[in-house]
VEXKE-326877 format. One line per field, with one value per residue: x, z, y of N, C-alpha, C in turn. Coordinates in nm, 3 decimals. Layout:
n.X: [X;...] .
n.Z: [Z;...] .
n.Y: [Y;...] .
ca.X: [X;...] .
ca.Z: [Z;...] .
ca.Y: [Y;...] .
c.X: [X;...] .
c.Z: [Z;...] .
c.Y: [Y;...] .
//
This chain:
n.X: [-6.082;-5.763;-5.454;-5.252;-5.388;-5.457;-5.157;-5.115;-5.309;-5.238;-5.028;-5.000;-5.185;-4.986;-4.829;-4.610;-4.401;-4.381;-4.140;-3.987;-4.053;-3.983;-3.715;-3.667;-3.740;-3.516;-3.550;-3.658;-3.819;-3.999;-4.058;-4.174;-4.417;-4.513;-4.604;-4.795;-4.983;-5.088;-4.943;-4.746;-4.713;-4.586;-4.315;-4.369;-4.202;-4.120;-4.345;-4.416;-4.179;-4.322;-4.557;-4.480;-4.373;-4.497;-4.694;-4.911;-5.117;-5.042;-5.301;-5.431;-5.253;-5.211;-5.491;-5.695;-5.859;-6.032;-5.974;-5.778;-5.529;-5.251;-4.880;-4.805;-4.659;-4.361] .
n.Z: [-7.730;-7.546;-7.591;-7.410;-7.309;-7.509;-7.570;-7.330;-7.394;-7.679;-7.567;-7.365;-7.444;-7.697;-7.487;-7.334;-7.135;-6.985;-6.933;-7.172;-7.305;-7.273;-7.298;-7.598;-7.651;-7.532;-7.282;-6.894;-6.728;-6.501;-6.635;-6.867;-6.760;-6.641;-6.933;-7.023;-6.815;-6.781;-6.678;-6.760;-7.127;-7.387;-7.626;-7.955;-8.154;-8.001;-8.024;-8.253;-8.306;-8.171;-8.303;-8.581;-8.398;-8.381;-8.595;-8.620;-8.768;-8.711;-8.595;-8.497;-8.317;-8.157;-8.034;-8.243;-8.440;-8.438;-8.522;-8.643;-8.831;-9.024;-9.008;-9.247;-9.558;-9.669] .
n.Y: [2.489;2.510;2.603;2.479;2.245;2.111;1.998;1.891;1.674;1.523;1.469;1.279;1.098;1.004;0.886;0.969;1.071;1.379;1.476;1.299;1.511;1.772;1.750;1.710;1.946;2.088;2.203;2.269;2.001;2.105;2.396;2.241;2.185;2.405;2.472;2.309;2.382;2.594;2.863;2.898;3.118;2.878;2.913;3.016;2.858;2.690;2.557;2.462;2.318;2.117;2.079;1.913;1.737;1.575;1.546;1.712;1.979;2.339;2.483;2.284;2.197;2.456;2.465;2.633;2.469;2.192;1.962;1.748;1.724;1.674;1.770;2.043;1.900;2.044] .
ca.X: [-5.976;-5.691;-5.312;-5.210;-5.485;-5.397;-5.037;-5.136;-5.364;-5.173;-4.887;-5.109;-5.167;-4.850;-4.784;-4.556;-4.389;-4.326;-3.939;-3.951;-4.081;-3.885;-3.555;-3.684;-3.780;-3.458;-3.580;-3.631;-3.934;-4.069;-4.086;-4.272;-4.552;-4.624;-4.665;-4.945;-5.061;-5.078;-4.898;-4.622;-4.679;-4.521;-4.307;-4.458;-4.067;-4.179;-4.495;-4.368;-4.110;-4.469;-4.626;-4.372;-4.283;-4.635;-4.732;-4.999;-5.092;-5.041;-5.417;-5.485;-5.207;-5.330;-5.659;-5.757;-5.918;-6.070;-5.935;-5.668;-5.437;-5.089;-4.826;-4.833;-4.489;-4.244] .
ca.Z: [-7.673;-7.516;-7.650;-7.294;-7.292;-7.649;-7.560;-7.295;-7.474;-7.710;-7.499;-7.352;-7.577;-7.703;-7.408;-7.361;-7.017;-6.967;-6.915;-7.254;-7.428;-7.204;-7.357;-7.724;-7.625;-7.498;-7.136;-6.805;-6.706;-6.453;-6.749;-6.964;-6.633;-6.694;-7.021;-6.992;-6.690;-6.818;-6.589;-6.852;-7.238;-7.450;-7.761;-8.141;-8.165;-7.927;-8.037;-8.433;-8.266;-8.133;-8.441;-8.658;-8.344;-8.325;-8.739;-8.650;-8.821;-8.598;-8.593;-8.407;-8.209;-8.075;-8.041;-8.339;-8.521;-8.358;-8.670;-8.668;-8.955;-9.065;-9.067;-9.396;-9.617;-9.768] .
ca.Y: [2.381;2.587;2.499;2.396;2.151;2.051;1.952;1.753;1.586;1.464;1.372;1.133;1.014;0.892;0.747;0.990;1.150;1.563;1.545;1.357;1.664;1.879;1.704;1.780;2.102;2.152;2.286;2.152;1.929;2.226;2.500;2.249;2.151;2.474;2.515;2.272;2.385;2.748;2.899;2.984;3.066;2.854;3.004;2.991;2.818;2.494;2.489;2.428;2.188;2.030;2.008;1.875;1.539;1.459;1.514;1.743;2.147;2.418;2.512;2.170;2.171;2.590;2.481;2.677;2.421;2.048;1.869;1.699;1.723;1.632;1.898;2.027;1.871;2.071] .
c.X: [-5.817;-5.577;-5.256;-5.291;-5.468;-5.283;-5.001;-5.194;-5.255;-5.046;-4.896;-5.173;-5.146;-4.795;-4.651;-4.490;-4.361;-4.203;-3.931;-3.973;-4.005;-3.763;-3.619;-3.722;-3.608;-3.493;-3.608;-3.757;-4.063;-4.150;-4.226;-4.375;-4.600;-4.631;-4.803;-5.044;-5.148;-5.069;-4.786;-4.666;-4.567;-4.476;-4.366;-4.298;-4.145;-4.265;-4.482;-4.313;-4.236;-4.538;-4.556;-4.370;-4.428;-4.751;-4.880;-5.004;-5.122;-5.184;-5.515;-5.399;-5.235;-5.401;-5.736;-5.852;-5.896;-6.048;-5.857;-5.562;-5.297;-5.051;-4.790;-4.686;-4.433;-4.258] .
c.Z: [-7.672;-7.574;-7.582;-7.272;-7.371;-7.650;-7.455;-7.332;-7.558;-7.666;-7.461;-7.424;-7.669;-7.637;-7.343;-7.177;-7.054;-6.919;-7.056;-7.325;-7.406;-7.276;-7.498;-7.720;-7.607;-7.343;-7.039;-6.827;-6.642;-6.572;-6.887;-6.862;-6.712;-6.768;-6.988;-6.874;-6.704;-6.718;-6.687;-7.054;-7.348;-7.582;-7.869;-8.163;-8.115;-7.964;-8.211;-8.367;-8.260;-8.220;-8.492;-8.580;-8.362;-8.428;-8.708;-8.728;-8.730;-8.601;-8.536;-8.291;-8.076;-8.022;-8.116;-8.380;-8.440;-8.440;-8.691;-8.829;-8.965;-9.061;-9.174;-9.432;-9.692;-9.945] .
c.Y: [2.463;2.507;2.484;2.257;2.061;1.978;1.902;1.658;1.511;1.392;1.286;1.081;0.960;0.814;0.856;1.076;1.327;1.522;1.463;1.453;1.769;1.883;1.722;1.855;2.200;2.223;2.172;2.110;2.012;2.303;2.407;2.211;2.282;2.569;2.430;2.321;2.576;2.844;3.020;2.959;3.011;2.844;2.903;2.898;2.631;2.485;2.407;2.285;2.060;1.987;1.922;1.703;1.510;1.466;1.564;1.909;2.181;2.436;2.451;2.222;2.344;2.586;2.597;2.599;2.226;1.933;1.810;1.652;1.713;1.791;1.893;2.010;2.020;2.103] .
//
């Protein structure tokens, strides 16, 4: 699964709107929509914010793994 599909899936599983996530990332809803559709690549720092927010590993949110593990604790 590609990261754009994964971030959409996680957002929908958590019953959140694109606007809510765009607000979290301090970007416009249209920009976030472009991330989910694959029109624009999401910056790595935004992927990190989403991984922390959803408490999932970067491997999972990036699509590198299909195993959902928690975000690493410090």
